[in-house]
KOLTOR-505040 format. One record per atom (N, C-alpha, C): x, y, z; residue in three letters. Coordinates in steps of 0.001 Angstrom, whole numbers, plus 500000, padded with zeros to 6 digits. Layout:
BEGIN
XYZala ...
***
This chain:
BEGIN
675067701237433802met 674000700768434693met 674017699247434723met 674054698637435877thr 674033697185435958thr 672621696701436193thr 672437695381435982ala 671114694798436142ala 670657694768437586ala 671555695008438521asp 671187694899439926asp 670960696257440597asp 671076697334439827thr 670743698637440376thr 669455699110439750thr 668653699829440506ala 667320700174440032ala 666993701616440351ala 667326702569439426pro 666846703927439615pro 665341703932439515pro 664749705070439638asp 663305705223439776asp 662493704149439068asp 662058703187439810arg 661233702083439301arg 659944702027440108arg 658909701514439483ala 657660701329440212ala 657856700313441324ala 657383700602442533pro 657391699571443574pro 656427698456443187pro 656493697350443873gly 655569696259443600gly 654130696661443873gly 653214695872443348leu 651790696185443455leu 651346696247444916leu 651665695198445677ala 651271695174447093ala 651989696264447879ala 653272696488447571glu 654043697528448250glu 653449698905447981glu 653065699150446742cys 652479700441446378cys 651137700645447087cys 650303699602447096ala 648996699699447751ala 649155699980449243ala 650138699350449887leu 650370699554451320leu 650848700973451601leu 651782701472450768ala 652291702829450965ala 651175703862450829ala 650281703645449889leu 649149704553449719leu 648208704482450923leu 647920703275451388ala 647010703112452527ala 647600703720453794ala 648923703642453936glu 649575704184455139glu 649838705679455035glu 649645706241453839gly 649809707673453669gly 651240708133453491gly 652176707213453210thr 653566707621453005thr 653784708203451611thr 652812708049450727val 652850708624449391val 651408708870448971val 651188709829448096thr 649834710071447594thr 649644709396446246thr 648395709215445886ala 648097708639444583ala 648586709561443471ala 648431710861443653arg 648908711788442618arg 650418711656442419arg 651172711614443522glu 652616711443443399glu 652958710130442690glu 652247709082443043thr 652502707769442447thr 652227707786440951thr 651118708377440559val 650768708446439139val 651723709374438396val 652082710501439002glu 653022711419438342glu 654357710734438060glu 654822709951439011arg 656092709249438809arg 655972708212437694arg 654848707500437672ala 654647706509436604ala 654585707184435236ala 653875708300435159leu 653791709022433887leu 655166709513433441leu 655987709966434381ala 657334710424434037ala 658181709269433510ala 658051708091434131arg 658804706930433660arg 658368706537432253arg 657056706556432017ile 656546706205430694ile 657065707180429650ile 656981708462429955glu 657431709475428996glu 658922709329428699glu 659706709037429726ala 661158708941429545ala 661559707742428694ala 660799706665428777thr 661185705434428082thr 660400705166426807thr 659373705960426532gln 658579705706425343gln 659419705748424055gln 660376706670423906pro 661182706656422687pro 662030705400422516pro 662439704784423622ser 663319703617423527ser 662569702293423636ser 661577702206424527leu 660840700958424711leu 659539700908423924leu 658842702035423825asn 657587702087423062asn 656582701061423590asn 656360701080424902ala 655487700081425522ala 654003700421425418ala 653663701711425247phe 652264702136425351phe 651705702590424009phe 650447702238423776arg 649689702757422632arg 648900703997423043arg 648350703985424260val 647561705093424806val 648062705378426215val 648349706632426514val 648686707055427872val 647594708011428342val 646938707687429448arg 645796708448429940arg 646263709475430987arg 647179710335430608ala 647822711215431589ala 646811712083432336ala 646012712852431625glu 645079713777432271glu 644031713023433084glu 643460711976432484ala 642426711204433183ala 643000710498434407ala 644216709949434284ala 644814709231435405ala 645103710162436573ala 645543711388436285leu 645798712345437366leu 644505712761438060leu 643437712930437286ala 642143713251437895ala 641663712103438770ala 641841710870438297glu 641445709699439086glu 642326709564440325glu 643594709964440212ala 644475709929441384ala 644004710919442449ala 643592712101442029asp 643082713079442993asp 641835712545443700asp 640971711880442940ala 639770711285443548ala 640158710182444525ala 641171709381444164ala 641626708323445067ala 642212708909446343ala 642936710015446244asp 643502710641447445asp 642406711110448399asp 641316711594447870lys 640205711997448729lys 639635710788449470lys 639515709663448754glu 639026708445449414glu 639996707985450494glu 641281707998450179leu 642281707554451147leu 642278708436452391leu 642165709733452171thr 642121710671453304thr 640889710433454170thr 639796710038453525ala 638554709776454257ala 638558708417454946ala 639620707638454747gly 639716706337455404gly 639179705179454600gly 638788705423453350thr 638308704335452495thr 639468703406452161thr 639199702109452171arg 640235701138451825arg 639692700166450775arg 640411700078449678arg 640145699069448649arg 641487698445448271arg 641499697233447747pro 642764696496447576pro 643826697238446775pro 643417697981445730leu 644382698662444865leu 644105700161444775leu 643558700738445829leu 643125702128445768leu 644308703059445499leu 644254703742444345gly 645276704699443960gly 646468704122443222gly 646490702812442988val 647642702159442362val 647524702224440839val 648543702737440127pro 648480702761438668pro 648846701402438066pro 648021700929437152val 648303699694436420val 648031699949434938val 648523699051434107ala 648315699149432666ala 647505697953432193ala 646824698128431067val 646086697024430446val 646454696979428964val 646383695809428403lys 646684695590426992lys 645615696237426115lys 646020696663424930asp 645088697369424058asp 644182696421423267asp 643778695323423893asp 642639694547423392asp 641487694613424388asp 641665695417425446met 640651695550426493met 640031696941426418met 638724696994426577asp 638016698264426469asp 638201699097427729asp 638575700361427524val 638631701373428582val 637739702513428128val 636764702860428942ala 635797703897428562ala 636505705171428130ala 636091705693426977gly 636656706930426469gly 637886706759425603gly 638387705538425496glu 639590705280424706glu 639274704291423581glu 640001704389422455pro 639811703405421388pro 640438702064421766pro 639930700991421177thr 640542699667421309thr 641011699252419920thr 642253699602419595ala 642769699341418250ala 643318697929418105ala 643693697288419201phe 644198695910419192phe 645297695735418139phe 646235696672418117gly 647395696551417249gly 647170696926415802gly 645982697416415463cys 645635697668414059cys 645806699142413698cys 646033699381412410arg 646030700743411888arg 644595701206411655arg 644428702509411519gly 643123703071411215gly 642537703830412390gly 641354704359412159glu 640646705122413183glu 639650704221413906glu 639725704223415226phe 638822703421416045phe 638055704348416982phe 636771704126417146pro 635987705016418004pro 636303704786419475pro 636154705798420305pro 636312705583421751pro 635219704658422265pro 635582703839423238gln 634629702890423802gln 633695703592424801gln 632457703155424788ala 631466703769425671ala 631596703295427116ala 632144702089427312ala 632188701513428660ala 633440700671428819ala 633815700461430065asp 634931699572430370asp 634554698127430076asp 635532697326429629gly 635359695889429651gly 635270695394431085gly 634777694179431270glu 634530693686432627glu 635795693604433463glu 636914693166432893ala 638153693070433669ala 638610694453434123ala 638503695443433238val 638875696810433597val 637927697357434653val 636638697064434505arg 635654697523435493arg 635997696984436879arg 636398695733436946arg 636730695131438232arg 638015695724438825arg 638991696021437967leu 640189696693438479leu 639840698053439059leu 638995698788438364arg 638573700094438891arg 637812699929440206arg 636976698898440297ala 636231698669441539ala 637169698379442704ala 638335697785442398ala 639344697536443433ala 640156698782443744ala 639922699880442995gly 640598701142443257gly 641743701463442323gly 642069700559441391ala 643209700775440511ala 642950701930439543ala 644029702584439135ile 643981703652438144ile 644592703113436855ile 643821703110435778ile 644310702614434498ile 645132703727433855ile 646444703587433903ile 647308704674433447ile 647476704681431933ile 647233703555431297gly 647354703520429853gly 647108702134429296gly 647113702067427965lys 646894700822427233lys 648178700474426483lys 648608699226426629thr 649922698825426128thr 649845698239424727thr 650976698301424030asn 651055697830422654asn 650888696324422535asn 650310695923421421thr 650170694523421066thr 650245694416419555thr 650676693280419061cys 650714693096417618cys 649285693003417067cys 649162693026415746glu 647858693114415101glu 646961691933415486glu 645889692252416219leu 644895691283416693leu 645524690121417460leu 646685690414418078gly 647283689477419028gly 647789688182418457gly 648204688170417181gln 648480686895416523gln 649878686345416730gln 650871687193417046trp 652260686779416904trp 653055686981418188trp 654161686246418353pro 654980686383419564pro 656006687493419460pro 655633688579418808phe 656436689792418770phe 655462690962418792phe 655923692128419191thr 655057693298419303thr 655626694392418412thr 655356694244417127glu 655830695173416110glu 654741695328415062glu 654733696459414390gly 653777696653413314gly 653697698095412882gly 653124698343411706pro 653053699710411181pro 652142700624411984pro 651260700063412813ala 650350700903413586ala 651076701665414685ala 652148701111415231phe 652779701706416415phe 654288701519416466phe 654894700852415489gly 656331700621415518gly 656689699376416303gly 657904699329416816ala 658401698155417543ala 658473698444419032ala 657904697552419829thr 658106697587421276thr 659341696752421587thr 660200697268422456arg 661508696662422674arg 661644696069424075arg 662552695122424175asn 662782694391425416asn 663682695204426347asn 663246695500427572pro 664089696288428481pro 665430695641428804pro 665511694316428720trp 666766693633429034trp 667779693766427903trp 667293693955426702his 668171694109425547his 667306694681424436his 667407695967424202thr 666442696634423324thr 666620696308421850thr 667620695534421501gly 667709695017420147gly 666827693814419921gly 666139693355420980his 665310692144420902his 663868692464421280his 662954691606420838thr 661539691769421152thr 661260691344422591thr 660280691963423244pro 659815691458424533pro 658863690285424368pro 658576689907423117gly 657586688866422861gly 656238689470422560gly 655255688599422454gly 653910689038422145gly 652921687926422437gly 651667688219422387ser 651243689517421908ser 651101690569423023ser 651319690172424271ser 651238691130425393ser 652597691769425651ser 653313692099424567gly 654669692610424712gly 654741693971425350gly 653764694842425082gly 653771696156425709gly 653589696072427207gly 652668695222427652ser 652460695036429096ser 653708694479429759ser 654349693492429113ala 655558692899429682ala 656684693918429762ala 656882694684428693ala 657950695689428695ala 657712696732429782ala 656466697161429943ala 656140698189430934ala 656411697704432351ala 656099696456432640val 656320695921433985val 657795695615434209val 658433694989433226ala 659836694611433387ala 660727695832433588ala 660410696934432902ala 661202698150433029ala 660861698951434276ala 659833698537435025gly 659456699251436241gly 658660700504435985gly 657961700562434831leu 657126701732434554leu 655852701684435372leu 655299700492435547val 654094700263436353val 654324699019437204val 653591698872438316pro 653811697708439177pro 653363696389438556pro 652314696423437714ala 651761695195437140ala 650848695587435983ala 650478694595435175ala 649634694880434018ala 648825693651433647ala 647710693904432997leu 646932692826432393leu 647398692598430965leu 647398691341430563gly 647603690942429185gly 646555689912428820gly 646685689341427640ser 645813688240427253ser 646654687159426604ser 646176685919426691asp 646971684754426306asp 646118683823425454asp 646422683788424129gly 645689682913423216gly 646522681772422682gly 647844681888422781ala 648752680807422386ala 650066680968423144ala 649949681551424344gly 651118681862425147gly 651390683340425283gly 650433684190424918ser 650696685626424782ser 650882686382426085ser 650640685762427240val 651102686282428534val 652397685579428925val 652415684261428787arg 653560683479429263arg 654822683719428436arg 654695683857427123ile 655874684071426271ile 656556685396426598ile 655850686545426581pro 656542687786426954pro 657007687804428405pro 656300687124429311ala 656805687013430684ala 658141686280430692ala 658226685210429917ser 659466684439429817ser 660603685292429295ser 660335686077428266trp 661381686837427585trp 661691688175428253trp 660978688511429350thr 661288689741430086thr 661504689494431580thr 661641688205431984his 662016687888433373his 660903688259434354his 659660687869434013leu 658497688192434838leu 657719686938435215leu 656822687122436171ile 655768686146436423ile 654613686458435469ile 654132685446434788gly 652969685608433923gly 651969684517434216gly 650790684892434689ile 649755683907435020ile 648711683874433919ile 648590682713433273lys 647459682429432391lys 646460681643433235lys 645360682250433631pro 644432681548434531pro 643500680597433780pro 642717679884434548gln 641658679035433993gln 640743679874433100gln 640321679283431994arg 639382679972431097arg 638163680469431875arg 637896681764431734gly 636755682362432416gly 637060682962433770gly 638281682713434296arg 638611683255435622arg 638525684791435593arg 639147685401434579ile 638993686829434330ile 638096686971433116ile 637043687721433251ser 636060687859432173ser 636702688449430917ser 636225687998429767thr 636577688628428492thr 635469689562428031thr 634478689855428911gly 633379690741428566gly 633876692092428085gly 633244692644427057pro 631902692349426549pro 631800691134425638pro 632928690461425317his 632860689253424500his 632505688063425392his 631531687227425023pro 631191686058425837pro 632361685103426027pro 633209685006425019glu 634490684330425095glu 635368684971424028glu 636656684670424043ser 637576685325423116ser 638267684293422242ser 638235684528420932phe 638866683629419967phe 638419682177420183phe 637099682000420166gln 636516680668420305gln 637023679939421555gln 637249680723422615gly 637581680138423909gly 639044679855424144gly 639920680119423165ile 641334679814423423ile 642059680964424114ile 641523682177424051thr 642194683334424639thr 641581683703425982thr 642438683917426970val 642009684343428298val 642812685573428698val 642294686336429632asn 643035687457430203asn 643880686970431372asn 645093687545431493gly 645996687127432554gly 646819688283433071gly 647753687986433972thr 648479689036434689thr 649981688900434516thr 650659690057434518leu 652116690122434468leu 652615690994435609leu 653612690488436345ala 654162691218437488ala 655565690705437760ala 656268691405438636arg 657633690993438965arg 657656689899440025arg 656610689798440834thr 656569688778441873thr 655286687966441762thr 655343686771442326val 654166685901442338val 653032686556443116val 653361687159444257ala 652324687781445078ala 651612688893444313ala 652358689703443576asp 651738690793442830asp 650887690268441676asp 651372689252440980ala 650588688677439882ala 649294688068440406ala 649356687418441572ala 648156686823442168ala 647198687902442669ala 647732688973443248leu 646893690069443732leu 646125690704442577leu 646795690957441464leu 646112691535440307leu 645091690559439744leu 645419689274439754leu 644478688257439288leu 643204688265440118leu 643360688312441426asp 642175688337442294asp 641338689587442063asp 642010690731441862ala 641272691984441663ala 640493691974440350ala 641047691349439319ala 640404691356438005ala 639426690209437808ala 639456689210438678ser 638655687997438473ser 637166688236438680ser 636381687423438004gly 634931687477438131gly 634275687495436769gly 633003687185436746gln 632312687014435477gln 631375688173435148gln 631118688297433875his 630160689225433294his 628892688431432991his 627752689089432949asp 626486688376432753asp 626488687497431510asp 627178687929430451gly 627139687175429205gly 628241686155429031gly 629111685970430041asp 630250685064429891asp 629805683618429702asp 630487682914428792leu 630181681496428546leu 630876680577429538leu 631982681023430124his 632792680156430989his 632802680716432404his 632444679878433377arg 632265680342434754arg 632903679353435735arg 634226679402435872pro 634868678507436839pro 634495678902438264pro 634647677982439204pro 634338678314440602pro 635259679416441107pro 634741680248441996ala 635520681373442521ala 636706680867443338ala 637848681524443178leu 639049681222443940leu 639683682524444413leu 640337682480445563arg 641181683598445983arg 642619683107445898arg 643287683447444806val 644592682879444509val 645677683452445414val 645515684709445850ser 646526685327446722ser 646761684532448003ser 645738683856448482asp 645870683092449720asp 646882681960449593asp 647184681550448356ala 648099680425448152ala 649560680844448157ala 649835682157448116val 651221682619447961val 652098682155449123val 651615682261450343gly 652418681865451487gly 652176680443451942gly 651428679688451173arg 651060678319451566arg 652122677325451100arg 652498676398451966asp 653442675341451594asp 652768674411450584asp 653349674243449390pro 652698673367448415pro 652787671888448770pro 653591671562449787gly 653791670157450117gly 654791669526449157gly 655001668247449327arg 655944667522448466arg 655182667074447218arg 655564667637446085leu 654812667422444851leu 655526666456443921leu 654733665826443081arg 655242665002441978arg 655167665874440720arg 656308666143440141ile 656394667073439016ile 656888666338437787ile 656117666416436720ala 656516665835435436ala 657287666879434647ala 658448666508434138leu 659272667397433324leu 659110667005431856leu 658602667931431064ser 658377667693429638ser 659292668596428829ser 660121668008427964leu 661061668775427155leu 660814668615425653leu 659795667832425281lys 659494667620423867lys 658342668524423442lys 658504669270422353pro 657386670088421869pro 656232669203421409pro 654989669668421570pro 653851668946420997pro 654014668830419489pro 653332667870418907phe 653434667669417457phe 652963668907416704phe 653771669331415754thr 653370670387414822thr 653787669964413425thr 653140670545412425ala 653471670211411041ala 654813670789410626ala 655320671761411375leu 656587672396411080leu 657584672071412191leu 658881672047411873pro 659869671589412859pro 660064672556414020pro 660339671992415185ala 660634672774416390ala 661696672027417179ala 662661672771417701arg 663773672172418440arg 664089673045419638arg 664255672423420783leu 664570673149422006leu 666035673564421999leu 666276674866422092asp 667630675408422132asp 668376674809423334asp 669591674295423132pro 670320673665424251pro 670515674586425451pro 670702675892425212ala 670886676808426338ala 669600676954427142ala 668461677016426450val 667174677088427145val 666926675785427898val 667217674676427244arg 667069673370427899arg 667874673333429200arg 669087673854429143gly 669927673854430337gly 669331674657431472gly 668709675815431160arg 668103676626432209arg 666879675929432811arg 666096675262431985val 664920674549432493val 665358673368433354val 666396672652432929leu 666900671533433727leu 667451672021435068leu 668086673188435063ala 668588673738436328ala 667441674055437275ala 666329674556436722leu 665159674830437548leu 664572673527438089leu 664555672490437263ala 664076671180437717ala 664940670649438853ala 666244670870438762glu 667148670429439828glu 666879671176441128glu 666552672476441033arg 666227673232442239arg 664936672718442868arg 663965672415442034leu 662711671859442562leu 662968670536443272leu 663836669734442702ser 664194668472443345ser 664900668728444677ser 665802669711444693ala 666511670042445932ala 665566670573447004ala 664451671173446576leu 663458671678447527leu 662537670573448049leu 662772669349447603gly 662045668212448156gly 660991667606447261gly 660833668121446057his 659828667585445144his 660411666440444319his 659548665573443858val 659942664470442978val 659755664942441540val 660848665003440795val 660806665480439414val 661242664346438493val 660376663989437553glu 660646662902436613glu 660261663337435206glu 661010662896434219glu 660642663190432837glu 659406662377432457glu 658410663050431943ala 657167662407431499ala 656496663343430507ala 655978662804429423glu 655392663625428369glu 653878663487428328glu 653157664588428239pro 651695664516428051pro 651376663874426706pro 650238663250426630arg 649781662631425374arg 649012663675424563arg 649782664579423951tyr 649148665668423202tyr 648457665180421934tyr 649039664165421294gly 648486663746420011gly 648515664901419023gly 647538664940418136arg 647487666011417125arg 646542667118417590arg 646908667688418725ile 646068668722419333ile 645974669967418448ile 646955670151417565gly 646922671304416671gly 645695671330415773gly 645123670153415486leu 643915670094414668leu 642732670746415378leu 642823670862416707ser 641779671569417455ser 642100673052417593ser 643379673388417575phe 643770674774417769phe 643504675633416530phe 643894675160415374ile 643865676007414172ile 642462676490413825ile 641427675635413805pro 640101676171413499pro 639637677223414506pro 639890676993415779arg 639435677945416786arg 640180679269416670arg 641489679202416443ala 642281680433416334ala 641889681238415105ala 641746680581413962thr 641475681328412732thr 640029681803412654thr 639086681013413150val 637696681481413194val 637582682659414154val 638246682559415306gly 638239683676416248gly 638835684929415645gly 639895684757414861leu 640505685907414186leu 639539686514413175leu 638874685674412397ala 637915686181411408ala 636809686980412076ala 636372686548413253glu 635339687287413986glu 635847688660414404glu 637095688762414829arg 637641690050415229arg 637886690955414016arg 638291690368412894val 638527691160411690val 637252691878411255val 636110691241411451arg 634840691866411064arg 634599693185411784arg 635204693349412970asp 634990694563413767asp 635999695669413452asp 636968695401412581val 637991696406412251val 637423697379411224val 637430698685411513pro 636801699650410605pro 637442699708409221pro 638773699626409144gln 639463699751407861gln 640256698471407584gln 639560697453407093gln 640171696140406912gln 641240696143405836gln 641195697110404895asp 642208697172403847asp 643582697533404409asp 643636698048405645leu 644912698399406268leu 645531697235407036leu 644823696113407117leu 645339694971407862leu 646504694313407128leu 647373693682407895asp 648487692919407357asp 647966691808406435asp 648700691551405377arg 648295690482404450arg 648145689143405176arg 649022688874406137arg 648941687626406900arg 647640687549407693arg 647186688673408218thr 645925688709408958thr 644761688392408031thr 644748689013406862arg 643646688783405931arg 643611687336405447arg 644787686763405208asp 644847685368404762asp 644365684413405864asp 644789684662407106ala 644360683799408209ala 642865683925408465ala 642316685138408335ala 640873685326408510ala 640098684622407405ala 640645684634406200arg 639999683917405088arg 639937682421405397arg 641030681864405925leu 641027680455406325leu 639999680225407422leu 639898681141408367gly 638919681006409437gly 637496680939408923gly 637199681716407902arg 635850681664407340arg 635573680310406701arg 636603679694406112val 636452678358405514val 636227677303406601val 636897677469407749leu 636854676459408815leu 635732676680409815leu 634862677635409547ser 633882678030410569ser 632702677086410714ser 632577676097409866gly 631456675172409953gly 631841673903410681gly 631856672785409958val 632136671471410542val 633505671420411223val 634592671943410602pro 635888671861411289pro 635887672523412668pro 635211673660412794leu 635152674317414094leu 634358673478415086leu 633229672945414657arg 632421672133415577arg 633196670910416044arg 633935670272415149leu 634734669107415537leu 635861669507416486leu 636468670657416208ala 637560671121417060ala 637078671380418483ala 635922671984418608arg 635403672284419936arg 634934671013420639arg 634362670115419873arg 633885668854420462arg 635059668016420971arg 636230668169420350ala 637398667363420733ala 637959667742422097ala 637561668894422628glu 638178669351423869glu 637956668378425021glu 636780667806425122ala 636515666868426222ala 637433665650426130ala 637663665157424919thr 638568664023424730thr 639991664395425104thr 640402665587424699leu 641745666058425041leu 641909666203426547leu 640884666696427227his 640947666806428688his 641204665436429317his 640501664424428844arg 640675663086429428arg 642066662528429114arg 642481662643427856arg 643741662019427451arg 644948662729428068arg 644992664053427965ile 646128664797428514ile 646034664869430031ile 644806664961430528gly 644601665018431974gly 645005663751432693gly 645152662638431967ala 645600661388432599ala 646970661558433238ala 647779662495432734leu 649082662754433336leu 648941663136434803leu 647853663838435144phe 647688664344436502phe 647117663288437455phe 646963662067436965glu 646699660946437869glu 647987660485438549glu 649133660768437889ser 650433660378438435ser 651246661555438936ser 650946662751438432tyr 651729663931438778tyr 650812665076439183tyr 651369665999439978asp 650602667167440430asp 650751668353439487asp 651936668502438925val 652288669681438121val 653132669229436944val 652992669923435830leu 653847669707434670leu 654797670898434543leu 656094670622434412leu 657113671638434179leu 657588671511432743leu 657579672628432001ala 658006672609430607ala 658649673946430271ala 659475673990429216pro 659948675291428756pro 658764676160428336pro 658878677454428512thr 657851678351427991thr 658078678601426509thr 659331678772426117thr 659694678929424713thr 660840677982424406thr 661068677747423111ala 662176676895422692ala 663451677676422469ala 663357679010422459ala 664488679862422121ala 664408681156422915ala 665520681874423027pro 665479683210423649pro 664789684206422728pro 664515685414423211pro 663784686386422392pro 664519686732421097pro 663812686699419959pro 664445687038418678pro 664756688527418586pro 665557688858417600arg 665908690251417373arg 664714691003416801arg 664648692290417109ile 663639693167416524ile 663730693071414990ile 662583692947414348gly 662533692931412896gly 662683691583412256gly 663024690546413037ser 663303689252412421ser 662050688531411936ser 660879688892412459met 659644688233412049met 658650689162411357met 658804690459411532val 657729691377411158val 657466691409409655val 658473691154408826asn 658281691265407378asn 658220689917406669asn 658074688831407409leu 657969687515406788leu 656599687330406145leu 656514686382405185asn 655201686019404661asn 654509685072405639asn 653320684617405290gly 652543683800406218gly 653242682528406635gly 653751681751405661leu 654428680497405984leu 655712680762406752leu 656440681787406359gly 657666682119407073gly 657403682505408509gly 656319683247408729thr 655947683631410091thr 655572682406410908thr 654789681504410313asp 654408680275411025asp 655637679462411401asp 656584679340410479arg 657808678588410765arg 658588679221411917arg 658727680536411864ala 659491681236412906ala 658795681139414256ala 657456681280414271met 656709681193415532met 656830679809416144met 656649678784415330ile 656681677418415857ile 658083677058416322ile 659102677520415584ala 660479677253415996ala 660788677888417351ala 660281679103417588ala 660591679816418828ala 659639679462419965ala 658368679192419646cys 657320679106420685cys 656397677909420473cys 656915676682420550pro 656047675521420326pro 655407674939421582pro 655712675494422758phe 655331674825424003phe 654074675356424671phe 653661676592424405ala 652640677235425243ala 651215676968424803ala 650960676861423491trp 649595676916422976trp 648679675755423370trp 649172674516423629pro 648208673459423988pro 647350673781425201pro 647903674516426167trp 647112674827427368trp 645992675823427058trp 646088676524425926asn 644982677378425496asn 643827676557424954asn 644126675482424255val 643080674574423787val 642371673944424980val 643146673547425983leu 642570672891427156leu 641835673872428065leu 642253675141428052gly 641628676135428925gly 642114676092430350gly 643207675381430609trp 643710675181431960trp 644763676225432335trp 645088676371433634pro 646019677411434060pro 647490677050433857pro 648301678090433716gly 649740677943433650gly 650410679204434175gly 651595679052434723val 652351680183435272val 653763680148434706val 654180681235434042asn 655589681342433672asn 656387681832434867asn 657530681188435096val 658494681664436088val 659830681884435400val 660610682886435825pro 661924683110435212pro 662836681902435416pro 663577681561434355ala 664523680446434434ala 665966680903434308ala 666183682208434178gly 667549682706434080gly 667815683368432745gly 669100683468432393phe 669529684200431212phe 670419683312430355phe 670357683532429041val 671209682795428111val 671867683789427167val 672934683337426523gly 673567684144425488gly 673980685506425990gly 673518686531425284asp 673922687905425561asp 672996688564426581asp 672726687855427679gly 671886688409428734gly 670410688412428403gly 669935687384427700leu 668529687316427282leu 667741686416428227leu 666623686898428774pro 665842686096429720pro 665091684956429024pro 664933683853429749val 664071682744429318val 663291682259430537val 662240681467430295gly 661388681043431394gly 660944679608431274gly 660229679163432290ala 659645677823432322ala 658205677934432772ala 657395676984432324gln 655974676964432681gln 655704675938433769gln 654903676332434740leu 654278675401435671leu 652834675261435211leu 652444674062434827leu 651130673819434218leu 650339672836435057leu 649023673055435117gly 648178672176435908gly 646848671929435254gly 646014671081435855pro 644672670809435339pro 643705671923435711pro 642455671725435452ala 641449672754435679ala 641497673279437118ala 641423674605437244asn 641287675286438539asn 642458675033439493asn 643641674828438928ser 644809674533439768ser 645659675765440056ser 645127676982439825glu 645917678185440084glu 646507678228441488glu 645765677882442554pro 646377677964443890pro 647615677085444042pro 647566675869443526leu 648726674990443626leu 649902675554442831leu 649652676008441608leu 650723676540440776leu 651340677787441405leu 650509678653441948val 650998679877442585val 651787679548443856val 651322678599444618ser 652041678192445824ser 653432677674445481ser 653516676836444439leu 654803676299444020leu 655702677400443452leu 655119678289442635ala 655902679381442067ala 656463680289443158ala 655663680564444181ala 656123681424445275ala 657259680765446055ala 657159679457446245arg 658243678746446942arg 659537678805446141arg 659416678664444842leu 660584678737443960leu 661151680153443936leu 660270681140443943glu 660708682541443979glu 661501682844445245glu 661050682325446384ala 661764682542447636ala 663171681951447579ala 663335680891446819asp 664635680250446671asp 665509680970445652asp 664909681396444543gln 665686681952443431gln 665882683469443515gln 664954684180444150arg 665038685640444326arg 665174686370442987arg 664482685854441964trp 664639686436440621trp 664137687872440537trp 663197688251441413his 662634689594441349his 663618690676441797his 664760690283442323glu 665754691258442745glu 666619691742441580glu 666481691127440421arg 667231691536439236arg 666417692530438415arg 667075693596437947trp 666421694610437123trp 667179694773435819trp 666482695081434728pro 667182695492433513pro 667651696934433646pro 668556697385432759pro 668918698800432772pro 667758699621432242pro 667749700903432545leu 666808701787431880leu 667292701974430465leu 666463701589429485ala 666879701620428085ala 666987703052427592ala 668075703354426902thr 668244704677426327thr 668529704657424842thr 668913703463424331asp 669162703363422891asp 668900701942422429asp 668723701714421116pro 668367700403420604pro 669403699328420851pro 670597699668421295gly 671606698646421542gly 671823698357423007gly 671065698988423895ser 671310698809425318ser 670998697394425744ser 671748696897426705arg 671514695543427201arg 671879695491428672arg 671323694516429342ala 671634694349430754ala 673061693827430927ala 673725694277431978val 675016693729432351val 674775692696433437val 675195691459433201arg 674882690405434150arg 675996690238435169arg 
***
């Protein structure tokens, strides 16, 4: 099987919605096909923690009745997946943890909005324990594998959502991004991954997630599909702390971004542990910069003034983790690294947390000064291609931190800032492993970033490439 042939794959989100509205396929047929794809690949990819087969088919039958009656909603009858940190009524939210979790009484706000748009939640995708790491492995569910090369991770912590979309099991999926957890797996599976402005997609029932550094975002094969899912899921819950102005991001997909000034950043932000950009990844990002220049944009190397932004990230991340650990029914089953990080969070929950949160306004001014001269920042999404399965899962805490920072030093500052970013595919390196680049902007810049990403997509046609259907742990795409 080559990377350019695509046996039974999910059509794109917009394509699927149109086919359902026109009556060329039924919702039941669409859901049945998705369930068959999931079942066929679960032994090799292991993308799902929960598959809602019976419920999804019942919801598909209800959607078919609406469609027959002439009802139209943006995603009526379309199957999508959500990460297992989001509440779906009647299902547990284990968030990558071992143990018994009770079924949730109600949908989270993002899921509620997807249902209101007509989407069918076909299942909940795998994530590492409480979303901490850029791999999706653990004793609760095993290893989720990369469709492009199943000996490698799809990334994390939204690795299950990325694997499901990249393999064509579902048209699109929701993930969450606390330090790159949408953008990193999008990069490593050749997808579009949108990390929106903080608050764009509600984290309800939580007023905010992980002290405001984690947001919900979208993964899809095309910019248009990622934007469509973003619009469907966007909106606030009564208790939300963050309420950005309403935007319709899909409208920007066909819009000419104009001639932009783009800053190219290739240096990782300061970290206490070493990080180095892999020369092959650097080459793919530079090639993308050259294409942007050829499309008429001005691209210049310029570095944001990050300073020691990590001093703001660590208290928020660890305090947020400690808050989530309190909700785990069987804490003795948690990974030792999780318990140690939560212990640190409890220590940092007073003055260090208050200082970290207070620093955000200063960081906005200092880093935001870049956007007085430039419209968009282009940077690598990761410093390295996806690691092999098992290479991080059994490390101790310091070893895990070293491995994470070495592979993924570029994404997390935008979580501290709360600003939007979009991963776009940058090509393949080594043994056919995908890598990506980030388009980053200031507050509420999703329309500009999406417009630019769509223009680049029209030039690169990256969505026309497919991985093979994985059948064994050694399968890889033929380029």
